[in-house]
N, C-alpha and C positions, 0 to 999 in steps of 0.2 A: 659788245657793250652798247647800250643805247646812246650814251653821251658821246661816244666816239665811233659811231657807225661808219662804214665805208662810204656811204652816200653823203654823210655830213662832213667828211674829211676834205681837205684841200687837194690841189692838183695831183700829188703823187701818193696820197692816201696811206694805206696800211704800210707800204714799204718804207715811206718816209718816217712813220712812227717807229717801226722796228729799227731802222737805221739810226735814228736819233737815240733810242734807248741803248743800243749797242755801243755807240760812241760814248754815251754818258757812263757806261760801265767801266770805261778806260780812264776816267778822270782821277782815280785815286790809287789803283794797284801799284803803279810805279813808286808811290810813296809808302803805302802801308805794307808792302811786301818786304821792305828793308828792316823795319823794326823787329819782327820776330827772329830774324837771323843776325841782328846787329852784333850780338856777342860773338857769334862765330866769325863774322867779318872782322871784328876788332882783334880777335885772337890770331887769325890767319895773316892779316896785314899789319899787325902790331900797332893798332891805332889807339891813341889815348882817348879818354872820355871827351876831351876838347875836340879832337879830330872827328870822333864819332858824332859830336854835336854839329860840326860843320857839315858832315855828310847828310844829316837829317835836316839841316837848315837850307842847303843849296836848292832843292827843288821848290821849297816855299818861296825863297828869295826870287827865283826865276819865274815863278807864277806871276809875281808882281812886275818884274822888270820886262817880261815879254808881252804884257798886256797891251802896251802902246803899239806893238807891231801888228796887232790884229787889224786895226782900221787901214793901215798901209797895205797889208796883203789883200784886203777886200777891194781897195781901189785898183790894185794891179790885176788880180786874178779872180775876184769874186769870193763870196762866203763859202760856197760848197767846195771849191777847189782849194781854198785855204785850209778847211777842215781836213780834206783828203791828204794834202801835203803834210800837215802836222801829224796825222795818223801814221803815215808811212815813215816819217823821220822818227816818231816815237817807237814804232816796231823795230826798226833797225837799231836804234839806241838801246832798247831793252835786250836785244840779242847780243850786242857787242859789249856793253858796259861791264859785265862781270868778269870778262876774260882778258882785259887789257891793262891789268895792273892797278895800282892805287890811284895814280893820276887819271887813268881812263875811267875808273869807277866814279870818281868825283866829277869829272867832266861830263860823263854820260848821265849822271844823276841830275846835273844842272840842265842839260839839254832836254831831258825828259820833262823836267818841271816847266821849261819854257814852252814845249809843245802843248802840255796840258793847260798852261795859262792862256795860250792863244785860242785853243778850242773852247775853253771855259768862257771867254769873252764873246765868242761868235755864236755859240749854241742858243743863248736866250733870244738873240735877235732873229735867228732862223725860226725859232718857235713862235715868236711874236708875228712874224710875217706869214708863216705857213699855216698856223693854227690860231688865227686872230680871235675866234670865238671860243677857244678852249685853252686859253693861256694858263689859267689857274690849274686845270686838270693836268695839262702837259708839264707844268712846273712841278707838280706833285709826283708824276711819273718819273720825271728827270731826276728829282732828288732821291727817290726810292732806288732808281738804277745806280746812281752814284754811290749811295750807301751800300748797296749789294756788292758792287765791285770792290769797294774798300774793305768790306767785311770778309769777302771771300779771300782776298789776298792776305789779310791779317790772320785768318784762321787756318789757312791751308799751306802757307809757305814753309813753316817749320816742319809739319808732317811730311811735306814733299822733300825737304832737305834730308830728313831721316830715312825716307824711302830710298832716295838716291844713294845715301851713305851705305845702306845695307846692300843695295844692288850692285854698286860699283866700288866695293872696298879695294883699296890699293891702286885706284885709278890716279892719273896724274893731276886731275883737277879736284877742286873742293866741291862737295855737294851743294853748298849754298849758292854756288855759281849757276848750276842748272836750275835750282829752285827760283832764282831771280829771273833767269832767262825765259822760264816758262811763260811769264806774263806778256811775252810778245804775241802769243797766240790770240788772246782776245782783241788785240789791236789789229792784227791781220784780218780776223773775221769781220770786225767793224768796218775796216777799209773796203773789203769786198762788198759788203751790203751798202756801203756809201757810194760805190761806183755809179749806180743808176741816177744818183742825185746830180751828177756832173753834166748830164745831157742838157744842152740849151742854156747853160749858165754863162754869165758874162760879168766883167768887173762892175762894181757899183760906185757911183760917185758919193763920196763921204767928205764933207768939209773938214779940213785938217784941224781947225781950232774951234770946233763947235762947242766944246765943253769948257773953254777958257773962263767963262763967267763964273762957273761953279767954284773955282779956286778962291773966290772972294766971298763965298757964301758960308757963314758959320754952320748952318744946318747941314750943308753938304760935307763939311769937315767932321761934324759929329757922327753922321752916318758912316763915313769912311773910317773913322777911328774905331767906331764900334765894330765894323766889319773886321778891321785888323786885329783888335784886341781879342775878340772871341775866336778868330782864326788862329791867333798865337797859342791859345789854350788847346785848340783842336790839334795843332801840329806838334805840340809838346806830347799830347796823348799818342798821336800816330807814331811819333819818332821814338818815344822813350818809355811808354807804359810797360811793354813786355819786359824790357831790361830791368826796370825798377821792380816789377813783380818777381822776376827771377832772382834778383838779389835779396828779396824779402823771403825767398824760400819756395816759390812756386816752380814747378817743372816748366821747361821751355814751351812744350806743347800747350800746357794749361795757360801760361801767360799769353801766348798768341791767341788762344781761344777766348780769353777774357777780353782782349782788344776787339776781336771779331764780334763777340756778343754785344759789347758796348756800342759798336758802330751799327750793328743790326737793329738794336733797340731805338736808335735815332729815328728810324722810319716813323715811329708812333708819334712823337712830338713834332717831327718835321711836317706832318700833315695837320695835327691838332692845333699847334701853337698859332700858325697863321690864320686858321679858321676861327679860333677864339679871338685873336687880336683884331681881325678885320671887322668883328662885330662889336667892338668896344669904341668908346669915344676917342681914346688914344691908346697907344700900345705900351705905355710905361709899366703898367702892372705885369703884363705878360713878360716883358723883357727882364724885369727884376726877378720874377719867378724862375725863369729858365736859367738865368745866370746864377742865381742862388743854388739851384740844383747842381749846376756844373761845378761850382766851387766846393760844395759839400761832398760831391762824389770824388773829386780829386783829392781832397784832404783825407777822406776815408781810405782811398787807395794808398796814400802815403803813410798814414799813421795808425789806422784801425787794425785790430788783430786780423791776421790773414784768414782765419776761419769764417770771417764775415765779409770777405772780399767781394763775393758775388752780389751782396746787397749794394755795395758802393759802385760796383760796375753798372748795375741797373740804374742807380740814381745818376751816375755820370752820363750814361747813354741818353737817358731821357732829357737831361739838361742840355747836352750839346746838340741833340737833334733840334731842339727848340731855338737855341741861339743861332745856329746856322740858317735855318729856314726863316727866322725873323729878320736876320740881316738881309737876306734876299728879298723878303717882303717889303722891307723899308725902302728898297731901291724903287719899287713901284709906287708905294703909298706916298712917298715924299716928292715925287715928280709930277708936275701938272700935265705932262704929255709924253708920248712914246719917245720922241726925240730926246727930251731931257732925261728920261729914264735910262736910255742907252748911254748918254754922256755921264750920268751919275754912276751907272754900273762900271764904266771904264775907269772913272776916278776912284771909286771905292775899291775895286779889285787891284788897280795898280798901286795905290797908296797902302791899302789894307794888307795885301799879301807881302809887300816889301817890309812893312812893319812887323807882320806876323813871323817873319823869318828870324827875328831876334830871339823869340821864345826858345826854340829848340837849341840854338847856339848857347844861350845863357845857361840852360840846364847842364850842358856838357862842361862849360867853364866852371860853374859853381860846384859841380861834382868833383872835378879835378882839384879845385881849390880846397874844398872842405873834406873830401874823402867820404862823403855821406850824402844820402838823398834827403836828409831831414831839412836842410836849408831850402830845398825846392818848394816847400810849403809857403815860405815867405814870398818867393817869386810869383807863384800862381795866384796867391792872395792879392798881391799888388796889381797884377794884370787884371784880375776879376774886378777889383774895386775901380780901376780905371775904366773898364767896360761898363760898369754900373753907372759911373758918372756920365759917360757918353750916352748911355741909354736914357737917362733923364732928359737929355736934350733931344736926341734923335726920336724918342718915343712920343713927343708932343704932336698934336694934330696941326702940323705946319707943312708947307711945301717950299722947296727950293725955287730960286728964280728960274724962269723958263729960259732955255737956250735956243728956242725957235728963232731962226734968223741970224744967230751968232755965227760969224765966219772966222 
């Protein structure tokens, strides 16, 4: 490619690009691989809908809770070694978690979410440092790789479970265990490609309280809450959509494929929405548009006739691709400098993902309480309306207070 030729790349060039994309591929499979086999897990381990909701909530919660650990790891061992350590822990966790009982599955899912949260905080900074003239292009590639990983896990985990079921009938383990454990392989491959990045790295000095000023900035809270509310809808889809569609009559493989297609379609608006938004005076119209698409798609999946489900899957994917990419874009547009952008990113991801964890949990609780998925429409509508309210503030052409010099 001309825009990212080898000569134009920074110090470690093509290998750095490939390694970054392979790492990004691992930022969702640990989460999206669970949803297609959630019914099988629930039957095997006798999990109620509430407990299944907790299982889908844990990784999202720990995405947020682990975010503050990233700067501490950078201060001790540097960014590259922190990513490598998180990848190794993620790979081991994905191997072990299906085979150590109910408590182990829950604990392993939480640890996997924490590893992903740490990597997710660190990668944008590495991109900013190593590709300073190609940040927008690399962010687009990063988002595409993330979506591809999520889509692959959502679409292939249930077929893999069925394949293992046919190949190992009568075996002592359940086929969903092998289907979940399979996703350690991309993490191992990414870790191997990441190894050359460790050469010559050292700890980085990062002031511990650099972002404290943002906690008193209303705009920073609007950006963070938009990140959290749109993420809550995303993780409701990741965690529950296949189960909902199966209960509405779709086959398990078809339901998993529907989630996969929805995630894959996000690539389109993940690129288009920021491109359009950056060329407008402010981003409120784009944010309202993609959030409206998201809510429309979700309600269609919940209530529309199942013979039209693929239309709503398309609408949902296009909406959520735009909401996620715009949430990331706001982190850059609302910050006056790179240091503030990093602080705003840490705040938005820490607060946002912790808030987002409530969505999948409430879906499970409400389903247990009502015995139906119909009530979920009220929940997703309330979350979407809250996100729209935050978008009206976060989408204005304003910037947060600079954290330069804050200690």
